[in-house]
C-alpha positions in Angstrom: -94.6 3.8 15.1 -94.0 7.0 13.2 -89.8 8.2 12.9 -89.2 11.7 11.0 -86.3 12.9 9.3 -85.7 16.9 10.5 -84.0 18.9 7.7 -82.8 22.3 7.6 -84.8 25.0 5.7 -86.6 22.6 2.8 -86.6 19.2 2.0 -83.0 18.6 0.2 -81.7 21.2 3.1 -79.1 19.6 6.0 -80.3 16.7 7.7 -80.0 18.1 11.4 -81.7 14.5 12.7 -82.6 11.1 11.7 -85.0 8.8 13.2 -86.6 11.7 15.3 -89.8 10.5 17.5 -90.5 14.2 19.3 -90.2 17.7 18.4 -91.1 20.2 21.0 -91.1 24.0 20.3 -90.8 27.1 22.2 -90.2 31.2 21.3 -86.6 30.4 20.3 -85.9 26.7 20.0 -86.9 23.3 18.8 -85.9 20.6 20.9 -85.6 17.1 18.4 -85.5 13.9 20.4 -84.3 10.3 18.5 -85.4 7.3 19.0 -82.3 6.8 20.8 -83.1 9.2 23.5 -80.2 12.1 21.6 -81.5 15.4 21.6 -80.7 18.3 19.5 -81.8 22.1 20.4 -82.2 24.0 17.4 -82.5 28.0 16.9 -85.3 28.5 14.8 -88.8 27.7 14.0 -91.1 24.5 12.3 -91.5 25.4 9.2 -93.6 22.0 7.9 -94.0 18.8 9.5 -95.8 15.2 7.4 -95.9 12.5 9.7 -97.1 10.3 7.4 -93.9 10.9 4.6 -91.8 11.1 7.8 -90.3 14.5 7.6 -89.7 17.7 9.6 -88.5 21.1 8.3 -87.1 23.5 10.2 -86.3 26.8 9.4 -83.0 28.1 10.4 -81.3 31.4 10.4 
């Protein structure tokens, strides 16, 4: 199972969520869900993701 850490704007940015299992994108929002089923809705867009390295970077205004 691949789990990721979601960051705000860059790898050294604020950690938004750890143990991310799913990422859903819509026009204005990115919805992150973690291993325990907790959801976080972020206003922004997907900037970059690496499933092998375990990170997701969101562009947050």
